ChimeraX commands (.cxc) that place a marker at each C-alpha (Angstrom):
marker #1 position 3.52,-12.21,-25.03 radius 0.5
marker #1 position 4.93,-14.51,-22.35 radius 0.5
marker #1 position 7.46,-13.98,-19.61 radius 0.5
marker #1 position 9.20,-16.83,-17.85 radius 0.5
marker #1 position 9.62,-15.37,-14.40 radius 0.5
marker #1 position 7.93,-12.89,-12.09 radius 0.5
marker #1 position 5.40,-10.95,-14.15 radius 0.5
marker #1 position 3.26,-10.61,-11.05 radius 0.5
marker #1 position 5.98,-8.85,-9.13 radius 0.5
marker #1 position 7.37,-6.37,-11.60 radius 0.5
marker #1 position 6.61,-2.81,-12.53 radius 0.5
marker #1 position 6.47,-1.46,-16.09 radius 0.5
marker #1 position 7.40,-2.73,-18.56 radius 0.5
marker #1 position 5.84,-6.19,-18.29 radius 0.5
marker #1 position 3.96,-8.63,-20.50 radius 0.5
marker #1 position 0.42,-9.77,-20.01 radius 0.5
marker #1 position 1.13,-13.42,-19.44 radius 0.5
marker #1 position 3.68,-15.68,-17.81 radius 0.5
marker #1 position 4.28,-19.32,-18.54 radius 0.5
marker #1 position 2.66,-21.73,-16.09 radius 0.5
marker #1 position 4.85,-22.69,-13.16 radius 0.5
marker #1 position 4.32,-26.48,-13.13 radius 0.5
marker #1 position 2.73,-28.11,-10.16 radius 0.5
marker #1 position 4.80,-30.56,-8.14 radius 0.5
marker #1 position 6.13,-33.52,-10.08 radius 0.5
marker #1 position 8.30,-35.96,-8.17 radius 0.5
marker #1 position 11.34,-37.66,-9.68 radius 0.5
marker #1 position 11.06,-41.43,-9.74 radius 0.5
marker #1 position 14.07,-41.91,-7.51 radius 0.5
marker #1 position 12.43,-40.05,-4.61 radius 0.5
marker #1 position 9.38,-42.29,-4.41 radius 0.5
marker #1 position 9.05,-44.58,-1.42 radius 0.5
marker #1 position 8.74,-48.26,-2.15 radius 0.5
marker #1 position 5.90,-48.73,0.32 radius 0.5
marker #1 position 3.49,-46.01,-0.78 radius 0.5
marker #1 position 4.63,-44.98,-4.23 radius 0.5
marker #1 position 4.60,-41.39,-2.97 radius 0.5
marker #1 position 7.57,-39.01,-3.13 radius 0.5
marker #1 position 9.37,-37.83,-0.05 radius 0.5
marker #1 position 7.73,-34.66,1.31 radius 0.5
marker #1 position 8.83,-31.62,-0.67 radius 0.5
marker #1 position 9.92,-29.80,2.49 radius 0.5
marker #1 position 12.29,-32.67,3.33 radius 0.5
marker #1 position 14.09,-32.14,0.01 radius 0.5
marker #1 position 15.09,-28.49,0.31 radius 0.5
marker #1 position 18.63,-27.75,-0.87 radius 0.5
marker #1 position 20.89,-24.69,-0.66 radius 0.5
marker #1 position 22.57,-22.60,-3.34 radius 0.5
marker #1 position 25.60,-20.41,-2.66 radius 0.5
marker #1 position 25.35,-17.15,-4.58 radius 0.5
marker #1 position 28.26,-16.65,-6.97 radius 0.5
marker #1 position 29.54,-13.29,-8.29 radius 0.5
marker #1 position 27.44,-12.01,-11.18 radius 0.5
marker #1 position 24.45,-14.26,-10.49 radius 0.5
marker #1 position 20.96,-12.81,-10.56 radius 0.5
marker #1 position 17.87,-14.12,-8.82 radius 0.5
marker #1 position 16.27,-14.90,-12.17 radius 0.5
marker #1 position 19.33,-16.86,-13.33 radius 0.5
marker #1 position 19.39,-18.92,-10.13 radius 0.5
marker #1 position 15.68,-19.63,-10.44 radius 0.5
marker #1 position 16.10,-20.73,-14.06 radius 0.5
marker #1 position 18.93,-23.07,-13.08 radius 0.5
marker #1 position 16.54,-25.01,-10.85 radius 0.5
marker #1 position 13.50,-24.72,-13.16 radius 0.5
marker #1 position 11.82,-22.34,-10.73 radius 0.5
marker #1 position 10.44,-18.82,-10.91 radius 0.5
marker #1 position 11.92,-15.95,-8.91 radius 0.5
marker #1 position 8.79,-15.59,-6.77 radius 0.5
marker #1 position 9.31,-19.11,-5.40 radius 0.5
marker #1 position 12.81,-18.25,-4.19 radius 0.5
marker #1 position 11.61,-14.99,-2.65 radius 0.5
marker #1 position 8.90,-16.86,-0.77 radius 0.5
marker #1 position 11.35,-19.35,0.74 radius 0.5
marker #1 position 14.03,-16.72,1.48 radius 0.5
marker #1 position 12.64,-13.63,3.27 radius 0.5
marker #1 position 16.02,-11.87,3.05 radius 0.5
marker #1 position 15.53,-11.62,-0.72 radius 0.5
marker #1 position 12.47,-9.42,-0.25 radius 0.5
marker #1 position 14.72,-6.39,0.19 radius 0.5
marker #1 position 15.84,-6.80,-3.42 radius 0.5
marker #1 position 19.44,-7.57,-2.43 radius 0.5
marker #1 position 21.30,-10.73,-3.44 radius 0.5
marker #1 position 24.56,-11.05,-1.49 radius 0.5
marker #1 position 27.51,-12.89,-3.01 radius 0.5
marker #1 position 28.48,-15.83,-0.81 radius 0.5
marker #1 position 25.12,-16.08,0.91 radius 0.5
marker #1 position 23.11,-19.28,0.75 radius 0.5
marker #1 position 19.51,-19.41,-0.36 radius 0.5
marker #1 position 17.02,-22.23,0.12 radius 0.5
marker #1 position 15.96,-24.07,-3.04 radius 0.5
marker #1 position 12.69,-26.06,-2.99 radius 0.5
marker #1 position 12.25,-29.01,-5.36 radius 0.5
marker #1 position 9.50,-27.28,-7.37 radius 0.5
marker #1 position 7.46,-24.11,-7.57 radius 0.5
marker #1 position 5.17,-23.47,-4.63 radius 0.5
marker #1 position 5.00,-21.96,-1.16 radius 0.5
marker #1 position 5.46,-23.12,2.42 radius 0.5
marker #1 position 2.54,-22.33,4.72 radius 0.5
marker #1 position 1.87,-22.78,8.42 radius 0.5
marker #1 position -1.35,-24.70,8.97 radius 0.5
marker #1 position -3.76,-24.31,11.94 radius 0.5
marker #1 position -4.43,-27.39,14.05 radius 0.5
marker #1 position -6.96,-29.95,12.82 radius 0.5
marker #1 position -6.93,-28.76,9.22 radius 0.5
marker #1 position -7.59,-31.41,6.58 radius 0.5
marker #1 position -5.88,-31.67,3.21 radius 0.5
marker #1 position -9.17,-30.79,1.55 radius 0.5
marker #1 position -9.54,-27.63,3.63 radius 0.5
marker #1 position -6.01,-26.52,2.75 radius 0.5
marker #1 position -6.56,-27.37,-0.91 radius 0.5
marker #1 position -9.77,-25.33,-1.00 radius 0.5
marker #1 position -8.06,-22.31,0.58 radius 0.5
marker #1 position -5.22,-22.28,-1.95 radius 0.5
marker #1 position -7.31,-23.46,-4.92 radius 0.5
marker #1 position -5.28,-26.58,-5.65 radius 0.5
marker #1 position -6.25,-30.24,-5.97 radius 0.5
marker #1 position -6.27,-32.10,-2.66 radius 0.5
marker #1 position -4.69,-35.23,-4.16 radius 0.5
marker #1 position -1.80,-33.22,-5.62 radius 0.5
marker #1 position -1.31,-31.45,-2.29 radius 0.5
marker #1 position -1.39,-34.77,-0.41 radius 0.5
marker #1 position 1.20,-36.34,-2.71 radius 0.5
marker #1 position 3.49,-33.30,-2.65 radius 0.5
marker #1 position 3.66,-33.68,1.12 radius 0.5
marker #1 position 4.56,-37.37,1.03 radius 0.5
marker #1 position 1.06,-38.81,1.50 radius 0.5
marker #1 position 1.36,-38.15,5.22 radius 0.5
marker #1 position -0.93,-36.57,7.83 radius 0.5
marker #1 position -1.12,-32.78,7.83 radius 0.5
marker #1 position 1.81,-31.26,9.74 radius 0.5
marker #1 position 2.45,-27.75,11.06 radius 0.5
marker #1 position 4.17,-26.66,7.84 radius 0.5
marker #1 position 2.92,-27.72,4.43 radius 0.5
marker #1 position 4.20,-27.27,0.88 radius 0.5
marker #1 position 1.55,-25.99,-1.53 radius 0.5
marker #1 position 2.67,-26.76,-5.11 radius 0.5
marker #1 position 2.09,-24.46,-8.04 radius 0.5
marker #1 position 1.12,-21.42,-5.94 radius 0.5
marker #1 position 3.20,-18.26,-6.37 radius 0.5
marker #1 position 4.36,-16.23,-3.40 radius 0.5
marker #1 position 3.41,-12.54,-3.48 radius 0.5
marker #1 position 3.60,-9.66,-0.99 radius 0.5
marker #1 position 0.66,-9.07,1.31 radius 0.5
marker #1 position -2.04,-6.94,-0.21 radius 0.5
marker #1 position -2.79,-3.52,1.33 radius 0.5
marker #1 position -5.48,-3.21,3.98 radius 0.5
marker #1 position -7.82,-1.18,1.78 radius 0.5
marker #1 position -9.77,-3.21,-0.76 radius 0.5
marker #1 position -9.60,-2.31,-4.42 radius 0.5
marker #1 position -13.40,-2.10,-4.61 radius 0.5
marker #1 position -13.43,0.72,-2.04 radius 0.5
marker #1 position -11.06,2.78,-4.22 radius 0.5
marker #1 position -11.96,1.71,-7.75 radius 0.5
marker #1 position -15.70,2.24,-7.93 radius 0.5
marker #1 position -16.24,2.61,-11.67 radius 0.5
marker #1 position -16.29,0.29,-14.69 radius 0.5
marker #1 position -13.79,0.60,-17.56 radius 0.5
marker #1 position -16.41,0.47,-20.34 radius 0.5
marker #1 position -19.75,2.28,-20.86 radius 0.5
marker #1 position -21.71,-0.96,-20.25 radius 0.5
marker #1 position -21.02,-4.33,-18.67 radius 0.5
marker #1 position -19.08,-6.56,-21.04 radius 0.5
marker #1 position -18.55,-10.28,-21.56 radius 0.5
marker #1 position -15.31,-11.57,-20.08 radius 0.5
marker #1 position -13.28,-13.21,-22.86 radius 0.5
marker #1 position -10.48,-14.30,-20.52 radius 0.5
marker #1 position -10.52,-14.05,-16.75 radius 0.5
marker #1 position -7.81,-13.34,-14.21 radius 0.5
marker #1 position -5.40,-16.05,-13.06 radius 0.5
marker #1 position -4.30,-19.36,-14.56 radius 0.5
marker #1 position -5.95,-19.73,-17.96 radius 0.5
marker #1 position -5.45,-21.59,-21.24 radius 0.5
marker #1 position -4.13,-19.26,-23.91 radius 0.5
marker #1 position -6.41,-19.92,-26.92 radius 0.5
marker #1 position -3.59,-18.98,-29.31 radius 0.5
marker #1 position -1.00,-21.44,-27.96 radius 0.5
marker #1 position -2.97,-23.86,-25.73 radius 0.5
marker #1 position -0.41,-23.16,-23.00 radius 0.5
marker #1 position -1.49,-22.74,-19.39 radius 0.5
marker #1 position -0.54,-19.16,-18.54 radius 0.5
marker #1 position -1.06,-16.62,-15.79 radius 0.5
marker #1 position -3.29,-13.82,-17.04 radius 0.5
marker #1 position -2.65,-10.67,-15.02 radius 0.5
marker #1 position -5.98,-9.00,-15.77 radius 0.5
marker #1 position -9.33,-9.54,-17.46 radius 0.5
marker #1 position -10.22,-9.23,-21.15 radius 0.5
marker #1 position -13.55,-7.49,-21.73 radius 0.5
marker #1 position -15.16,-7.87,-25.16 radius 0.5
marker #1 position -16.20,-4.62,-26.83 radius 0.5
marker #1 position -16.35,-3.30,-30.40 radius 0.5
marker #1 position -13.37,-1.40,-31.76 radius 0.5
marker #1 position -13.74,2.28,-30.95 radius 0.5
marker #1 position -15.71,1.78,-27.71 radius 0.5
marker #1 position -14.82,4.40,-25.11 radius 0.5
marker #1 position -12.47,3.20,-22.33 radius 0.5
marker #1 position -13.08,4.97,-19.02 radius 0.5
marker #1 position -11.14,5.54,-15.80 radius 0.5
marker #1 position -12.55,3.45,-12.95 radius 0.5
marker #1 position -11.51,6.10,-10.41 radius 0.5
marker #1 position -9.87,9.49,-10.21 radius 0.5
marker #1 position -6.09,9.46,-10.48 radius 0.5
marker #1 position -2.98,10.52,-12.34 radius 0.5
marker #1 position -1.83,9.07,-15.66 radius 0.5
marker #1 position 1.51,7.35,-15.00 radius 0.5
marker #1 position 2.01,6.13,-18.58 radius 0.5
marker #1 position 0.31,6.68,-21.92 radius 0.5
marker #1 position 1.83,5.20,-25.05 radius 0.5
marker #1 position 2.90,2.02,-26.83 radius 0.5
marker #1 position 4.26,-0.71,-24.55 radius 0.5
marker #1 position 5.23,-4.05,-26.09 radius 0.5
marker #1 position 2.62,-6.78,-25.86 radius 0.5
marker #1 position 0.21,-4.36,-24.19 radius 0.5
marker #1 position 0.04,-2.33,-27.40 radius 0.5
marker #1 position -1.33,1.14,-26.76 radius 0.5
marker #1 position -1.49,1.35,-22.98 radius 0.5
marker #1 position -2.75,3.80,-20.36 radius 0.5
marker #1 position -1.67,3.37,-16.73 radius 0.5
marker #1 position -3.42,5.36,-13.99 radius 0.5
marker #1 position -2.24,5.62,-10.38 radius 0.5
marker #1 position -4.93,6.04,-7.72 radius 0.5
marker #1 position -5.07,6.77,-3.99 radius 0.5
marker #1 position -4.45,3.87,-1.62 radius 0.5
marker #1 position -1.51,2.54,-3.62 radius 0.5
marker #1 position -3.70,1.20,-6.42 radius 0.5
marker #1 position -3.02,1.25,-10.15 radius 0.5
marker #1 position -5.14,0.36,-13.18 radius 0.5
marker #1 position -3.98,-0.53,-16.68 radius 0.5
marker #1 position -5.95,-0.31,-19.93 radius 0.5
marker #1 position -4.33,-2.14,-22.87 radius 0.5
marker #1 position -4.70,-2.90,-26.61 radius 0.5
marker #1 position -6.22,0.54,-27.16 radius 0.5
marker #1 position -6.93,1.86,-30.64 radius 0.5
marker #1 position -6.54,5.49,-29.57 radius 0.5
marker #1 position -5.16,7.19,-26.45 radius 0.5
marker #1 position -6.89,10.38,-25.29 radius 0.5
marker #1 position -4.70,11.30,-22.29 radius 0.5
marker #1 position -1.06,12.15,-21.61 radius 0.5
marker #1 position 1.41,11.18,-18.90 radius 0.5
marker #1 position 1.04,13.34,-15.79 radius 0.5
marker #1 position -2.55,14.31,-16.56 radius 0.5
marker #1 position -5.16,14.15,-13.79 radius 0.5
marker #1 position -8.27,12.16,-14.67 radius 0.5
marker #1 position -11.66,11.80,-13.03 radius 0.5
marker #1 position -13.95,8.82,-12.51 radius 0.5
marker #1 position -15.54,7.92,-15.85 radius 0.5
marker #1 position -13.22,10.12,-17.94 radius 0.5
marker #1 position -12.42,8.78,-21.42 radius 0.5
marker #1 position -8.86,7.44,-21.58 radius 0.5
marker #1 position -8.99,6.06,-25.12 radius 0.5
marker #1 position -10.85,3.54,-27.24 radius 0.5
marker #1 position -10.93,-0.25,-27.56 radius 0.5
marker #1 position -8.61,-1.67,-30.21 radius 0.5
marker #1 position -6.43,-4.64,-31.12 radius 0.5
marker #1 position -2.90,-3.25,-30.74 radius 0.5
marker #1 position -0.04,-5.21,-29.17 radius 0.5
marker #1 position -0.38,-8.96,-28.75 radius 0.5
marker #1 position -3.94,-9.66,-27.59 radius 0.5
marker #1 position -4.92,-13.19,-26.58 radius 0.5
marker #1 position -8.07,-13.06,-28.71 radius 0.5
marker #1 position -8.74,-11.98,-32.29 radius 0.5
marker #1 position -11.93,-10.28,-31.10 radius 0.5
marker #1 position -11.55,-6.63,-30.06 radius 0.5
marker #1 position -11.38,-6.31,-26.29 radius 0.5
marker #1 position -10.03,-4.23,-23.44 radius 0.5
marker #1 position -7.32,-5.83,-21.34 radius 0.5
marker #1 position -7.89,-4.36,-17.86 radius 0.5
marker #1 position -5.59,-4.81,-14.85 radius 0.5
marker #1 position -5.65,-3.79,-11.20 radius 0.5
marker #1 position -2.37,-3.65,-9.28 radius 0.5
marker #1 position -1.21,-2.56,-5.84 radius 0.5
marker #1 position 2.09,-0.98,-4.86 radius 0.5
marker #1 position 4.53,-3.08,-2.81 radius 0.5
marker #1 position 8.22,-3.24,-2.02 radius 0.5
marker #1 position 8.56,-5.52,-5.05 radius 0.5
marker #1 position 6.77,-3.26,-7.49 radius 0.5
marker #1 position 3.21,-3.19,-8.80 radius 0.5
marker #1 position 1.60,-6.56,-7.99 radius 0.5
marker #1 position -1.41,-7.80,-9.96 radius 0.5
marker #1 position -4.65,-8.64,-8.17 radius 0.5
marker #1 position -8.01,-9.86,-9.39 radius 0.5
marker #1 position -10.21,-6.98,-10.56 radius 0.5
marker #1 position -13.56,-6.64,-8.77 radius 0.5
marker #1 position -15.91,-5.86,-11.64 radius 0.5
marker link #1:1,2 radius 0.2
marker link #1:2,3 radius 0.2
marker link #1:3,4 radius 0.2
marker link #1:4,5 radius 0.2
marker link #1:5,6 radius 0.2
marker link #1:6,7 radius 0.2
marker link #1:7,8 radius 0.2
marker link #1:8,9 radius 0.2
marker link #1:9,10 radius 0.2
marker link #1:10,11 radius 0.2
marker link #1:11,12 radius 0.2
marker link #1:12,13 radius 0.2
marker link #1:13,14 radius 0.2
marker link #1:14,15 radius 0.2
marker link #1:15,16 radius 0.2
marker link #1:16,17 radius 0.2
marker link #1:17,18 radius 0.2
marker link #1:18,19 radius 0.2
marker link #1:19,20 radius 0.2
marker link #1:20,21 radius 0.2
marker link #1:21,22 radius 0.2
marker link #1:22,23 radius 0.2
marker link #1:23,24 radius 0.2
marker link #1:24,25 radius 0.2
marker link #1:25,26 radius 0.2
marker link #1:26,27 radius 0.2
marker link #1:27,28 radius 0.2
marker link #1:28,29 radius 0.2
marker link #1:29,30 radius 0.2
marker link #1:30,31 radius 0.2
marker link #1:31,32 radius 0.2
marker link #1:32,33 radius 0.2
marker link #1:33,34 radius 0.2
marker link #1:34,35 radius 0.2
marker link #1:35,36 radius 0.2
marker link #1:36,37 radius 0.2
marker link #1:37,38 radius 0.2
marker link #1:38,39 radius 0.2
marker link #1:39,40 radius 0.2
marker link #1:40,41 radius 0.2
marker link #1:41,42 radius 0.2
marker link #1:42,43 radius 0.2
marker link #1:43,44 radius 0.2
marker link #1:44,45 radius 0.2
marker link #1:45,46 radius 0.2
marker link #1:46,47 radius 0.2
marker link #1:47,48 radius 0.2
marker link #1:48,49 radius 0.2
marker link #1:49,50 radius 0.2
marker link #1:50,51 radius 0.2
marker link #1:51,52 radius 0.2
marker link #1:52,53 radius 0.2
marker link #1:53,54 radius 0.2
marker link #1:54,55 radius 0.2
marker link #1:55,56 radius 0.2
marker link #1:56,57 radius 0.2
marker link #1:57,58 radius 0.2
marker link #1:58,59 radius 0.2
marker link #1:59,60 radius 0.2
marker link #1:60,61 radius 0.2
marker link #1:61,62 radius 0.2
marker link #1:62,63 radius 0.2
marker link #1:63,64 radius 0.2
marker link #1:64,65 radius 0.2
marker link #1:65,66 radius 0.2
marker link #1:66,67 radius 0.2
marker link #1:67,68 radius 0.2
marker link #1:68,69 radius 0.2
marker link #1:69,70 radius 0.2
marker link #1:70,71 radius 0.2
marker link #1:71,72 radius 0.2
marker link #1:72,73 radius 0.2
marker link #1:73,74 radius 0.2
marker link #1:74,75 radius 0.2
marker link #1:75,76 radius 0.2
marker link #1:76,77 radius 0.2
marker link #1:77,78 radius 0.2
marker link #1:78,79 radius 0.2
marker link #1:79,80 radius 0.2
marker link #1:80,81 radius 0.2
marker link #1:81,82 radius 0.2
marker link #1:82,83 radius 0.2
marker link #1:83,84 radius 0.2
marker link #1:84,85 radius 0.2
marker link #1:85,86 radius 0.2
marker link #1:86,87 radius 0.2
marker link #1:87,88 radius 0.2
marker link #1:88,89 radius 0.2
marker link #1:89,90 radius 0.2
marker link #1:90,91 radius 0.2
marker link #1:91,92 radius 0.2
marker link #1:92,93 radius 0.2
marker link #1:93,94 radius 0.2
marker link #1:94,95 radius 0.2
marker link #1:95,96 radius 0.2
marker link #1:96,97 radius 0.2
marker link #1:97,98 radius 0.2
marker link #1:98,99 radius 0.2
marker link #1:99,100 radius 0.2
marker link #1:100,101 radius 0.2
marker link #1:101,102 radius 0.2
marker link #1:102,103 radius 0.2
marker link #1:103,104 radius 0.2
marker link #1:104,105 radius 0.2
marker link #1:105,106 radius 0.2
marker link #1:106,107 radius 0.2
marker link #1:107,108 radius 0.2
marker link #1:108,109 radius 0.2
marker link #1:109,110 radius 0.2
marker link #1:110,111 radius 0.2
marker link #1:111,112 radius 0.2
marker link #1:112,113 radius 0.2
marker link #1:113,114 radius 0.2
marker link #1:114,115 radius 0.2
marker link #1:115,116 radius 0.2
marker link #1:116,117 radius 0.2
marker link #1:117,118 radius 0.2
marker link #1:118,119 radius 0.2
marker link #1:119,120 radius 0.2
marker link #1:120,121 radius 0.2
marker link #1:121,122 radius 0.2
marker link #1:122,123 radius 0.2
marker link #1:123,124 radius 0.2
marker link #1:124,125 radius 0.2
marker link #1:125,126 radius 0.2
marker link #1:126,127 radius 0.2
marker link #1:127,128 radius 0.2
marker link #1:128,129 radius 0.2
marker link #1:129,130 radius 0.2
marker link #1:130,131 radius 0.2
marker link #1:131,132 radius 0.2
marker link #1:132,133 radius 0.2
marker link #1:133,134 radius 0.2
marker link #1:134,135 radius 0.2
marker link #1:135,136 radius 0.2
marker link #1:136,137 radius 0.2
marker link #1:137,138 radius 0.2
marker link #1:138,139 radius 0.2
marker link #1:139,140 radius 0.2
marker link #1:140,141 radius 0.2
marker link #1:141,142 radius 0.2
marker link #1:142,143 radius 0.2
marker link #1:143,144 radius 0.2
marker link #1:144,145 radius 0.2
marker link #1:145,146 radius 0.2
marker link #1:146,147 radius 0.2
marker link #1:147,148 radius 0.2
marker link #1:148,149 radius 0.2
marker link #1:149,150 radius 0.2
marker link #1:150,151 radius 0.2
marker link #1:151,152 radius 0.2
marker link #1:152,153 radius 0.2
marker link #1:153,154 radius 0.2
marker link #1:154,155 radius 0.2
marker link #1:155,156 radius 0.2
marker link #1:156,157 radius 0.2
marker link #1:157,158 radius 0.2
marker link #1:158,159 radius 0.2
marker link #1:159,160 radius 0.2
marker link #1:160,161 radius 0.2
marker link #1:161,162 radius 0.2
marker link #1:162,163 radius 0.2
marker link #1:163,164 radius 0.2
marker link #1:164,165 radius 0.2
marker link #1:165,166 radius 0.2
marker link #1:166,167 radius 0.2
marker link #1:167,168 radius 0.2
marker link #1:168,169 radius 0.2
marker link #1:169,170 radius 0.2
marker link #1:170,171 radius 0.2
marker link #1:171,172 radius 0.2
marker link #1:172,173 radius 0.2
marker link #1:173,174 radius 0.2
marker link #1:174,175 radius 0.2
marker link #1:175,176 radius 0.2
marker link #1:176,177 radius 0.2
marker link #1:177,178 radius 0.2
marker link #1:178,179 radius 0.2
marker link #1:179,180 radius 0.2
marker link #1:180,181 radius 0.2
marker link #1:181,182 radius 0.2
marker link #1:182,183 radius 0.2
marker link #1:183,184 radius 0.2
marker link #1:184,185 radius 0.2
marker link #1:185,186 radius 0.2
marker link #1:186,187 radius 0.2
marker link #1:187,188 radius 0.2
marker link #1:188,189 radius 0.2
marker link #1:189,190 radius 0.2
marker link #1:190,191 radius 0.2
marker link #1:191,192 radius 0.2
marker link #1:192,193 radius 0.2
marker link #1:193,194 radius 0.2
marker link #1:194,195 radius 0.2
marker link #1:195,196 radius 0.2
marker link #1:196,197 radius 0.2
marker link #1:197,198 radius 0.2
marker link #1:198,199 radius 0.2
marker link #1:199,200 radius 0.2
marker link #1:200,201 radius 0.2
marker link #1:201,202 radius 0.2
marker link #1:202,203 radius 0.2
marker link #1:203,204 radius 0.2
marker link #1:204,205 radius 0.2
marker link #1:205,206 radius 0.2
marker link #1:206,207 radius 0.2
marker link #1:207,208 radius 0.2
marker link #1:208,209 radius 0.2
marker link #1:209,210 radius 0.2
marker link #1:210,211 radius 0.2
marker link #1:211,212 radius 0.2
marker link #1:212,213 radius 0.2
marker link #1:213,214 radius 0.2
marker link #1:214,215 radius 0.2
marker link #1:215,216 radius 0.2
marker link #1:216,217 radius 0.2
marker link #1:217,218 radius 0.2
marker link #1:218,219 radius 0.2
marker link #1:219,220 radius 0.2
marker link #1:220,221 radius 0.2
marker link #1:221,222 radius 0.2
marker link #1:222,223 radius 0.2
marker link #1:223,224 radius 0.2
marker link #1:224,225 radius 0.2
marker link #1:225,226 radius 0.2
marker link #1:226,227 radius 0.2
marker link #1:227,228 radius 0.2
marker link #1:228,229 radius 0.2
marker link #1:229,230 radius 0.2
marker link #1:230,231 radius 0.2
marker link #1:231,232 radius 0.2
marker link #1:232,233 radius 0.2
marker link #1:233,234 radius 0.2
marker link #1:234,235 radius 0.2
marker link #1:235,236 radius 0.2
marker link #1:236,237 radius 0.2
marker link #1:237,238 radius 0.2
marker link #1:238,239 radius 0.2
marker link #1:239,240 radius 0.2
marker link #1:240,241 radius 0.2
marker link #1:241,242 radius 0.2
marker link #1:242,243 radius 0.2
marker link #1:243,244 radius 0.2
marker link #1:244,245 radius 0.2
marker link #1:245,246 radius 0.2
marker link #1:246,247 radius 0.2
marker link #1:247,248 radius 0.2
marker link #1:248,249 radius 0.2
marker link #1:249,250 radius 0.2
marker link #1:250,251 radius 0.2
marker link #1:251,252 radius 0.2
marker link #1:252,253 radius 0.2
marker link #1:253,254 radius 0.2
marker link #1:254,255 radius 0.2
marker link #1:255,256 radius 0.2
marker link #1:256,257 radius 0.2
marker link #1:257,258 radius 0.2
marker link #1:258,259 radius 0.2
marker link #1:259,260 radius 0.2
marker link #1:260,261 radius 0.2
marker link #1:261,262 radius 0.2
marker link #1:262,263 radius 0.2
marker link #1:263,264 radius 0.2
marker link #1:264,265 radius 0.2
marker link #1:265,266 radius 0.2
marker link #1:266,267 radius 0.2
marker link #1:267,268 radius 0.2
marker link #1:268,269 radius 0.2
marker link #1:269,270 radius 0.2
marker link #1:270,271 radius 0.2
marker link #1:271,272 radius 0.2
marker link #1:272,273 radius 0.2
marker link #1:273,274 radius 0.2
marker link #1:274,275 radius 0.2
marker link #1:275,276 radius 0.2
marker link #1:276,277 radius 0.2
marker link #1:277,278 radius 0.2
marker link #1:278,279 radius 0.2
marker link #1:279,280 radius 0.2
marker link #1:280,281 radius 0.2
marker link #1:281,282 radius 0.2
marker link #1:282,283 radius 0.2
view
């Protein structure tokens, strides 16, 4: 139930989790004698010349990176084309480069990107904040659409509010103790509980799908998509129009759920040039 690369950026079929992209860790030979800090990550960018037959995922794996990191550092890759003979920038670890407003502190930047300030400080060579900063462990993703998900998706996927067994984002998988990216939320509910559409839309997929188990995918207006996984039963078919609150199926334990307790795995995604990108559900 894990993928090693860009689960956040891909359309169906995908898994529910991706392995954690490690935060910055500096090799010993890059540390400065005076401070014990590594050289700034942005001073250690290298280049890779694309060879015939290479894929973006293969290049990323070669440097222990994920594909999203390379896309973030190389805007030309956002078209989906990888040209033989071209050179792409390779950062020393997973993360993003950001432009920082004047007079920002490391703590302010760390708070914005939800990383530790000390890790951020060290990744940038223990130096004062500059115009461009490397933020370790943060994945690049396309800009979200202007319309918020909450303005389109007004319903709730279960008859009553449920306890969240696993939230969205970086989490510890209770089955493996690995730090993983969870692309949705797991809502506890008894087997057989009705699963409901959170907005009107069209069923894009209804069937068995790998680690998702029995899965229903609904496309909505505004370029939004919702996914309902681990279902016991599916009550709709591909191409069918559904209304807000309509029963899509029932809670089950199919696929590869992260918990032994019955729950609904619920995702919200938005359409982009790179496919359906996960975002945090507003429940």
